[in-house]
N, CA, C and O atoms as a printed pandas DataFrame, in Angstrom:
     atom_number atom_name residue_name chain_id  residue_number  x_coord  y_coord  z_coord
0              1         N          MET        A               1   42.965  107.849   86.944
1              2        CA          MET        A               1   44.228  107.334   86.916
2              3         C          MET        A               1   44.398  106.104   87.428
3              4         O          MET        A               1   43.837  105.657   88.429
4              5         N          GLN        A               2   45.314  105.462   86.617
5              6        CA          GLN        A               2   45.272  103.718   86.746
6              7         C          GLN        A               2   46.468  103.539   87.841
7              8         O          GLN        A               2   47.465  104.245   87.699
8              9         N          MET        A               3   46.413  102.747   88.778
9             10        CA          MET        A               3   47.660  102.390   89.654
10            11         C          MET        A               3   48.151  101.255   89.391
11            12         O          MET        A               3   47.470  100.305   89.006
12            13         N          GLN        A               4   49.537  101.223   89.590
13            14        CA          GLN        A               4   50.579   99.948   89.464
14            15         C          GLN        A               4   50.403   99.454   91.074
15            16         O          GLN        A               4   49.891   99.984   92.060
16            17         N          ASP        A               5   51.075   98.196   90.839
17            18        CA          ASP        A               5   51.043   97.591   92.134
18            19         C          ASP        A               5   52.249   97.918   92.925
19            20         O          ASP        A               5   52.307   97.790   94.148
20            21         N          THR        A               6   53.211   98.346   92.171
21            22        CA          THR        A               6   54.662   98.313   92.694
22            23         C          THR        A               6   55.198   99.742   92.276
23            24         O          THR        A               6   55.150   99.975   91.068
24            25         N          TYR        A               7   55.686  100.702   93.075
25            26        CA          TYR        A               7   56.172  101.787   92.588
26            27         C          TYR        A               7   57.824  101.918   92.893
27            28         O          TYR        A               7   58.402  101.133   93.645
28            29         N          THR        A               8   58.375  102.828   92.321
29            30        CA          THR        A               8   59.782  102.931   92.380
30            31         C          THR        A               8   60.239  104.112   93.186
31            32         O          THR        A               8   59.658  105.187   93.032
32            33         N          MET        A               9   61.192  104.005   93.998
33            34        CA          MET        A               9   61.674  105.038   94.786
34            35         C          MET        A               9   63.279  105.153   94.461
35            36         O          MET        A               9   64.049  104.203   94.600
36            37         N          THR        A              10   63.613  106.274   94.072
37            38        CA          THR        A              10   64.967  106.533   93.584
38            39         C          THR        A              10   65.760  107.483   94.441
39            40         O          THR        A              10   65.472  108.676   94.349
40            41         N          LEU        A              11   66.805  107.082   95.336
41            42        CA          LEU        A              11   67.391  107.944   96.109
42            43         C          LEU        A              11   68.458  108.749   95.351
43            44         O          LEU        A              11   69.201  108.206   94.534
44            45         N          VAL        A              12   68.521  110.186   95.671
45            46        CA          VAL        A              12   69.328  111.089   94.797
46            47         C          VAL        A              12   70.104  111.761   96.075
47            48         O          VAL        A              12   69.571  112.081   97.138
48            49         N          GLN        A              13   71.381  111.890   95.754
49            50        CA          GLN        A              13   71.975  112.528   96.768
50            51         C          GLN        A              13   72.333  113.798   96.308
51            52         O          GLN        A              13   73.056  113.924   95.320
52            53         N          SER        A              14   71.809  114.935   97.054
53            54        CA          SER        A              14   72.173  116.579   96.626
54            55         C          SER        A              14   73.294  116.997   97.621
55            56         O          SER        A              14   73.742  116.201   98.446
56            57         N          GLN        A              15   73.693  118.177   97.516
57            58        CA          GLN        A              15   74.610  118.640   98.270
58            59         C          GLN        A              15   74.355  118.796   99.839
59            60         O          GLN        A              15   75.275  118.794  100.656
60            61         N          THR        A              16   73.155  118.916  100.135
61            62        CA          THR        A              16   72.714  119.114  101.432
62            63         C          THR        A              16   72.250  117.849  102.042
63            64         O          THR        A              16   72.263  117.809  103.272
64            65         N          GLY        A              17   71.822  116.756  101.356
65            66        CA          GLY        A              17   71.249  115.444  101.892
66            67         C          GLY        A              17   70.666  114.781  100.713
67            68         O          GLY        A              17   70.702  115.179   99.548
68            69         N          TRP        A              18   70.117  113.696  101.190
69            70        CA          TRP        A              18   69.351  112.654  100.372
70            71         C          TRP        A              18   67.895  112.953  100.082
71            72         O          TRP        A              18   67.190  113.320  101.022
72            73         N          LEU        A              19   67.333  112.820   98.765
73            74        CA          LEU        A              19   66.141  113.059   98.444
74            75         C          LEU        A              19   65.667  111.793   97.739
75            76         O          LEU        A              19   66.409  111.057   97.090
76            77         N          VAL        A              20   64.361  111.607   97.928
77            78        CA          VAL        A              20   63.733  110.360   97.200
78            79         C          VAL        A              20   62.819  110.987   96.193
79            80         O          VAL        A              20   62.038  111.912   96.413
80            81         N          ARG        A              21   63.036  110.299   94.942
81            82        CA          ARG        A              21   62.115  110.605   94.119
82            83         C          ARG        A              21   61.330  109.380   93.732
83            84         O          ARG        A              21   61.919  108.299   93.722
84            85         N          THR        A              22   59.915  109.453   93.377
85            86        CA          THR        A              22   59.009  108.271   93.103
86            87         C          THR        A              22   58.065  108.559   92.050
87            88         O          THR        A              22   57.725  109.705   91.756
88            89         N          ASP        A              23   57.586  107.370   91.406
89            90        CA          ASP        A              23   56.600  107.292   90.253
90            91         C          ASP        A              23   55.048  107.017   91.059
91            92         O          ASP        A              23   54.087  106.573   90.430
92            93         N          ASP        A              24   54.989  107.301   92.304
93            94        CA          ASP        A              24   53.588  106.884   93.047
94            95         C          ASP        A              24   52.878  108.201   92.835
95            96         O          ASP        A              24   53.199  109.298   93.293
96            97         N          PRO        A              25   51.922  107.915   92.110
97            98        CA          PRO        A              25   50.854  109.251   91.878
98            99         C          PRO        A              25   50.566  110.118   93.031
99           100         O          PRO        A              25   50.531  111.348   93.038
100          101         N          HIS        A              26   50.298  109.027   94.333
101          102        CA          HIS        A              26   49.902  109.587   95.256
102          103         C          HIS        A              26   50.697  110.724   95.920
103          104         O          HIS        A              26   50.189  111.747   96.379
104          105         N          THR        A              27   51.952  110.432   95.913
105          106        CA          THR        A              27   53.020  111.493   96.347
106          107         C          THR        A              27   52.745  112.703   95.582
107          108         O          THR        A              27   52.500  113.725   96.223
108          109         N          LEU        A              28   52.749  112.747   94.228
109          110        CA          LEU        A              28   52.365  114.132   93.576
110          111         C          LEU        A              28   51.113  114.653   93.982
111          112         O          LEU        A              28   51.056  115.853   94.251
112          113         N          GLU        A              29   50.098  113.946   94.071
113          114        CA          GLU        A              29   48.820  114.279   94.563
114          115         C          GLU        A              29   48.723  114.989   95.808
115          116         O          GLU        A              29   48.111  116.041   95.996
116          117         N          LEU        A              30   49.404  114.298   96.670
117          118        CA          LEU        A              30   49.580  115.011   98.099
118          119         C          LEU        A              30   50.504  116.138   98.118
119          120         O          LEU        A              30   50.122  117.216   98.573
120          121         N          PHE        A              31   51.812  115.972   97.616
121          122        CA          PHE        A              31   52.582  116.987   97.902
122          123         C          PHE        A              31   52.988  117.832   96.792
123          124         O          PHE        A              31   53.878  118.658   96.998
124          125         N          GLY        A              32   52.450  117.736   95.634
125          126        CA          GLY        A              32   52.558  118.574   94.355
126          127         C          GLY        A              32   54.121  118.311   93.880
127          128         O          GLY        A              32   54.693  119.127   93.158
128          129         N          THR        A              33   54.642  117.325   94.260
129          130        CA          THR        A              33   55.839  117.058   93.629
130          131         C          THR        A              33   56.233  115.600   93.830
131          132         O          THR        A              33   55.734  114.984   94.772
132          133         N          ASP        A              34   57.171  114.954   92.935
133          134        CA          ASP        A              34   57.529  113.535   93.011
134          135         C          ASP        A              34   58.783  113.440   93.783
135          136         O          ASP        A              34   59.260  112.317   93.948
136          137         N          THR        A              35   59.300  114.335   94.211
137          138        CA          THR        A              35   60.585  114.260   95.059
138          139         C          THR        A              35   60.579  115.041   96.481
139          140         O          THR        A              35   60.324  116.236   96.635
140          141         N          LEU        A              36   60.862  114.252   97.321
141          142        CA          LEU        A              36   60.782  114.684   98.846
142          143         C          LEU        A              36   62.209  114.353   99.441
143          144         O          LEU        A              36   63.013  113.513   99.035
144          145         N          PRO        A              37   62.323  115.247  100.535
145          146        CA          PRO        A              37   63.535  115.153  101.326
146          147         C          PRO        A              37   63.544  113.859  102.078
147          148         O          PRO        A              37   62.500  113.206  102.075
148          149         N          THR        A              38   64.511  113.437  102.676
149          150        CA          THR        A              38   64.625  112.224  103.609
150          151         C          THR        A              38   65.461  112.883  104.795
151          152         O          THR        A              38   66.068  113.942  104.636
152          153         N          PRO        A              39   65.447  112.218  105.931
153          154        CA          PRO        A              39   66.167  112.770  107.176
154          155         C          PRO        A              39   67.748  112.771  107.105
155          156         O          PRO        A              39   68.435  113.252  108.006
156          157         N          TYR        A              40   68.276  112.183  105.940
157          158        CA          TYR        A              40   69.405  111.879  105.821
158          159         C          TYR        A              40   70.265  112.971  105.337
159          160         O          TYR        A              40   69.810  113.577  104.367
160          161         N          THR        A              41   71.570  113.418  105.857
161          162        CA          THR        A              41   72.533  114.442  105.434
162          163         C          THR        A              41   73.288  113.778  104.111
163          164         O          THR        A              41   73.226  112.586  103.812
164          165         N          ALA        A              42   73.907  114.654  103.490
165          166        CA          ALA        A              42   74.789  114.252  102.402
166          167         C          ALA        A              42   75.899  113.165  102.797
167          168         O          ALA        A              42   76.348  112.291  102.055
168          169         N          ALA        A              43   76.230  113.406  104.089
169          170        CA          ALA        A              43   77.547  112.729  104.656
170          171         C          ALA        A              43   77.042  111.232  105.187
171          172         O          ALA        A              43   77.819  110.423  105.696
172          173         N          ALA        A              44   75.409  110.955  104.961
173          174        CA          ALA        A              44   75.404  109.605  105.216
174          175         C          ALA        A              44   75.666  108.696  104.140
175          176         O          ALA        A              44   75.253  108.982  103.016
176          177         N          PRO        A              45   76.351  107.553  104.359
177          178        CA          PRO        A              45   76.579  106.474  103.124
178          179         C          PRO        A              45   75.553  106.147  102.343
179          180         O          PRO        A              45   74.563  105.712  102.930
180          181         N          ALA        A              46   75.513  106.229  101.244
181          182        CA          ALA        A              46   74.366  105.395  100.265
182          183         C          ALA        A              46   74.002  104.118  100.615
183          184         O          ALA        A              46   72.835  103.765  100.442
184          185         N          SER        A              47   74.943  103.257  101.151
185          186        CA          SER        A              47   74.293  101.841  101.524
186          187         C          SER        A              47   73.368  102.094  102.863
187          188         O          SER        A              47   72.333  101.433  102.946
188          189         N          MET        A              48   73.667  102.943  103.827
189          190        CA          MET        A              48   72.809  103.065  104.861
190          191         C          MET        A              48   71.528  103.685  104.528
191          192         O          MET        A              48   70.473  103.269  105.008
192          193         N          VAL        A              49   71.588  104.555  103.811
193          194        CA          VAL        A              49   70.352  105.573  103.365
194          195         C          VAL        A              49   69.538  104.268  102.630
195          196         O          VAL        A              49   68.454  103.924  103.101
196          197         N          LEU        A              50   70.050  103.639  101.583
197          198        CA          LEU        A              50   69.383  102.772  100.988
198          199         C          LEU        A              50   68.601  101.485  101.777
199          200         O          LEU        A              50   67.451  101.130  101.518
200          201         N          GLN        A              51   69.430  100.908  102.732
201          202        CA          GLN        A              51   68.812   99.971  103.558
202          203         C          GLN        A              51   67.669  100.436  104.593
203          204         O          GLN        A              51   66.770   99.712  105.022
204          205         N          ALA        A              52   67.857  101.621  104.869
205          206        CA          ALA        A              52   66.870  102.262  106.079
206          207         C          ALA        A              52   65.539  102.637  104.874
207          208         O          ALA        A              52   64.389  102.348  105.206
208          209         N          ILE        A              53   65.728  103.117  103.850
209          210        CA          ILE        A              53   64.448  103.549  103.243
210          211         C          ILE        A              53   63.869  102.229  102.551
211          212         O          ILE        A              53   62.687  102.224  102.207
212          213         N          LYS        A              54   64.532  101.315  102.378
213          214        CA          LYS        A              54   63.874  100.148  101.999
214          215         C          LYS        A              54   63.135   99.495  103.044
215          216         O          LYS        A              54   62.064   98.969  102.746
216          217         N          ALA        A              55   63.592   99.452  104.327
217          218        CA          ALA        A              55   63.007   99.022  105.496
218          219         C          ALA        A              55   61.929   99.645  105.886
219          220         O          ALA        A              55   61.101   99.000  106.528
220          221         N          LEU        A              56   61.713  100.919  105.616
221          222        CA          LEU        A              56   60.705  101.800  105.644
222          223         C          LEU        A              56   59.301  101.514  104.665
223          224         O          LEU        A              56   58.129  101.795  104.916
224          225         N          ASN        A              57   59.870  100.872  103.504
225          226        CA          ASN        A              57   58.809  101.043  102.401
226          227         C          ASN        A              57   58.763   99.664  101.918
227          228         O          ASN        A              57   59.168   99.447  100.776
228          229         N          PRO        A              58   58.314   98.682  102.653
229          230        CA          PRO        A              58   58.064   97.421  101.934
230          231         C          PRO        A              58   57.251   97.309  100.665
231          232         O          PRO        A              58   56.236   98.003  100.605
232          233         N          GLY        A              59   57.497   96.682   99.843
233          234        CA          GLY        A              59   56.652   96.526   98.520
234          235         C          GLY        A              59   56.810   97.665   97.628
235          236         O          GLY        A              59   56.014   97.894   96.718
236          237         N          ARG        A              60   57.819   98.372   97.880
237          238        CA          ARG        A              60   58.314   99.329   96.913
238          239         C          ARG        A              60   59.806   98.974   96.384
239          240         O          ARG        A              60   60.628   98.548   97.195
240          241         N          ILE        A              61   60.139   99.145   95.068
241          242        CA          ILE        A              61   61.398   99.250   94.593
242          243         C          ILE        A              61   61.994  100.283   94.955
243          244         O          ILE        A              61   61.497  101.369   94.656
244          245         N          VAL        A              62   63.295  100.220   95.744
245          246        CA          VAL        A              62   64.076  101.213   96.427
246          247         C          VAL        A              62   65.416  101.133   95.675
247          248         O          VAL        A              62   66.116  100.129   95.806
248          249         N          ARG        A              63   65.875  102.366   94.732
249          250        CA          ARG        A              63   67.539  102.184   94.403
250          251         C          ARG        A              63   67.920  103.305   94.423
251          252         O          ARG        A              63   67.171  104.262   94.620
252          253         N          LEU        A              64   69.475  103.409   94.169
253          254        CA          LEU        A              64   70.136  104.518   94.279
254          255         C          LEU        A              64   70.149  104.972   92.718
255          256         O          LEU        A              64   70.181  104.133   91.817
256          257         N          ALA        A              65   70.120  106.471   92.459
257          258        CA          ALA        A              65   70.277  107.012   91.256
258          259         C          ALA        A              65   71.571  106.694   90.475
259          260         O          ALA        A              65   72.594  106.554   91.144
260          261         N          GLN        A              66   71.627  106.588   89.378
261          262        CA          GLN        A              66   72.690  106.237   88.456
262          263         C          GLN        A              66   73.607  107.377   88.173
263          264         O          GLN        A              66   74.558  107.228   87.407
């Protein structure tokens, strides 16, 4: 499996909370999925969730789903 230097994390708002989808193969290997929940409810503002997840993941591209 070839690894890249920078992986992307995309934040997705569901009905119950914020999820993060990543292209990091380690996530898929460890958890069996590319999508994981975050601790943020759906009521959390997108800008706050984005800022918090970016701060926790330096070196990753973190963005909101379109």
